[in-house]
C-alpha positions as CSV (number, residue, x, y, z in Angstrom):
1,D,0.2,0.2,0.3
2,P,1.4,3.4,-1.0
3,E,0.2,5.3,1.9
4,I,1.7,3.0,4.7
5,S,4.9,3.2,2.7
6,A,4.7,6.9,2.6
7,M,4.1,7.3,6.8
8,A,7.2,4.2,7.1
9,S,8.6,6.9,4.8
10,L,8.1,10.1,6.6
11,R,9.3,8.1,9.9
12,A,12.3,7.2,8.5
13,A,12.8,11.1,7.4
14,Y,12.2,12.0,10.5
15,E,14.5,9.8,12.8
16,Q,17.3,11.2,10.1
17,N,16.2,15.0,10.6
18,D,15.7,15.2,6.3
19,I,13.2,18.3,6.3
20,T,13.5,18.1,2.3
21,T,11.8,14.1,2.5
22,I,9.7,15.4,4.7
23,D,8.3,18.0,2.3
24,K,8.1,15.7,-0.6
25,L,6.2,13.3,1.2
26,L,3.9,15.4,2.4
27,T,3.4,17.6,-0.5
28,N,2.6,14.7,-3.1
29,P,-1.1,14.0,-3.4
30,S,-0.6,10.6,-4.3
31,Y,0.6,9.8,-0.7
32,K,-2.9,11.1,1.0
33,I,-0.8,11.9,4.1
34,L,-2.2,15.5,4.9
35,S,-5.7,13.7,4.3
36,D,-4.9,11.9,7.6
37,A,-6.8,13.7,10.5
38,F,-4.8,12.3,12.4
39,I,-1.6,13.8,10.9
40,R,-2.9,16.7,10.0
41,T,-4.0,17.2,14.0
42,Y,0.1,17.2,15.0
43,L,1.5,18.1,11.4
44,Q,2.4,21.7,12.6
45,D,4.0,19.9,15.9
46,L,5.9,17.8,14.1
47,L,7.4,20.1,11.3
48,R,8.7,22.8,14.6
49,N,10.3,20.0,15.9
50,I,12.3,19.1,12.7
51,R,13.3,22.2,11.7
52,L,14.3,23.0,15.1
53,Q,16.6,19.9,15.3
54,V,17.8,21.4,11.4
55,L,18.5,24.4,12.2
56,Q,20.5,23.4,15.2
57,N,22.3,20.8,13.0
58,L,22.8,23.6,10.4
59,I,24.3,26.0,12.1
60,R,26.9,23.8,14.4
61,P,30.1,24.2,12.4
62,Y,29.0,28.0,12.1
63,R,30.3,31.4,14.2
64,C,27.9,33.7,11.6
65,I,25.2,32.6,9.0
66,S,22.9,34.0,6.8
67,L,19.1,34.0,7.8
68,E,18.4,33.9,4.3
69,F,20.4,30.5,4.1
70,L,19.0,28.6,6.9
71,A,16.1,29.7,5.4
72,K,16.1,28.3,1.7
73,E,17.8,25.0,3.6
74,I,14.8,24.2,5.6
75,N,11.9,25.8,3.0
76,V,10.5,28.3,4.8
77,E,10.4,32.1,4.9
78,R,12.8,33.9,6.8
79,D,10.4,35.0,9.8
80,E,9.6,31.4,10.5
81,V,13.6,30.7,10.8
82,I,13.9,33.9,13.6
83,S,11.0,32.6,15.0
84,L,12.4,29.3,15.9
85,L,16.2,31.2,16.3
86,V,14.4,32.5,19.2
87,Q,13.3,29.8,20.3
88,L,16.7,27.9,20.2
89,I,18.5,30.7,22.0
90,L,15.6,30.9,24.9
91,D,15.2,27.1,24.9
92,E,19.1,27.2,25.5
93,K,20.0,24.8,22.8
94,I,22.3,28.0,21.5
95,A,24.2,30.8,22.4
96,A,23.8,32.7,19.6
97,R,22.2,36.2,18.6
98,I,20.1,37.2,15.9
99,D,21.1,40.4,14.1
100,G,18.5,41.4,12.4
101,T,19.0,44.3,9.9
102,E,21.9,42.4,8.3
103,G,20.1,39.4,8.1
104,F,22.8,37.1,10.2
105,L,23.0,34.8,13.4
106,H,26.0,35.6,15.4
107,V,26.9,31.9,17.1
108,D,28.5,32.6,20.7
109,A,32.4,31.1,20.1
110,G,31.5,30.0,23.6
111,S,28.6,27.5,22.8
112,S,29.3,24.5,21.5
113,D,30.5,21.4,23.6
114,E,33.8,21.0,22.4
115,A,34.5,24.8,24.1
116,K,32.9,23.7,27.2
117,K,35.0,20.8,27.4
118,F,38.1,23.4,27.1
119,Q,37.0,25.8,29.5
120,N,36.8,23.3,32.0
121,L,39.9,21.2,31.4
122,Q,41.8,25.4,31.4
123,K,39.9,25.3,35.1
124,W,41.4,21.9,36.2
125,V,44.9,23.0,35.0
126,D,44.4,26.3,36.8
127,S,43.7,24.5,39.7
128,F,46.8,22.3,39.4
129,E,49.3,25.4,38.7
130,R,47.8,27.0,42.3
131,L,48.7,23.8,43.9
132,H,52.0,23.6,42.3
133,N,52.5,27.3,43.3
134,G,51.7,26.9,47.1
135,L,53.7,23.3,47.2
136,L,56.7,25.2,45.3
137,G,56.6,28.2,48.0
138,K,56.3,25.9,50.9
139,L,59.4,23.6,49.6
140,I,61.1,27.1,49.2
141,S,60.4,29.0,52.0
142,P,63.2,29.1,54.8
143,M,62.4,26.2,57.6
144,P,62.2,27.9,60.8
145,V,64.9,26.8,63.2
146,A,63.9,25.2,66.5
């Protein structure tokens, strides 16, 4: 049955964050996915969730990225991209700021997981350095004569 295979493909595309395939499956009239009342009920939530996931993955390697590029990649209007980015920022999924005037998203350098790991390692190294200097100071200072 083509409708069942379309639903299976829709699920697989959702799990792989493949927004292009999802759009094709939903807009193809031969699959009749949108005629299902249950799917129509949850369709907007499904699309929003997949777009949020795709956006989060898209911006990961960038420090500055065009809002127009993001809109094109997930096949929505620029205003919808801004709304999705605002949600990601407020949910603290990304650390970034939106430059609506110039049309760019500026991602903070310290927002990635790797940057957080390096920050934590630096704190650890700093603690060892303080411990080392403290012990070295005790070894070098003259011993009191009894």
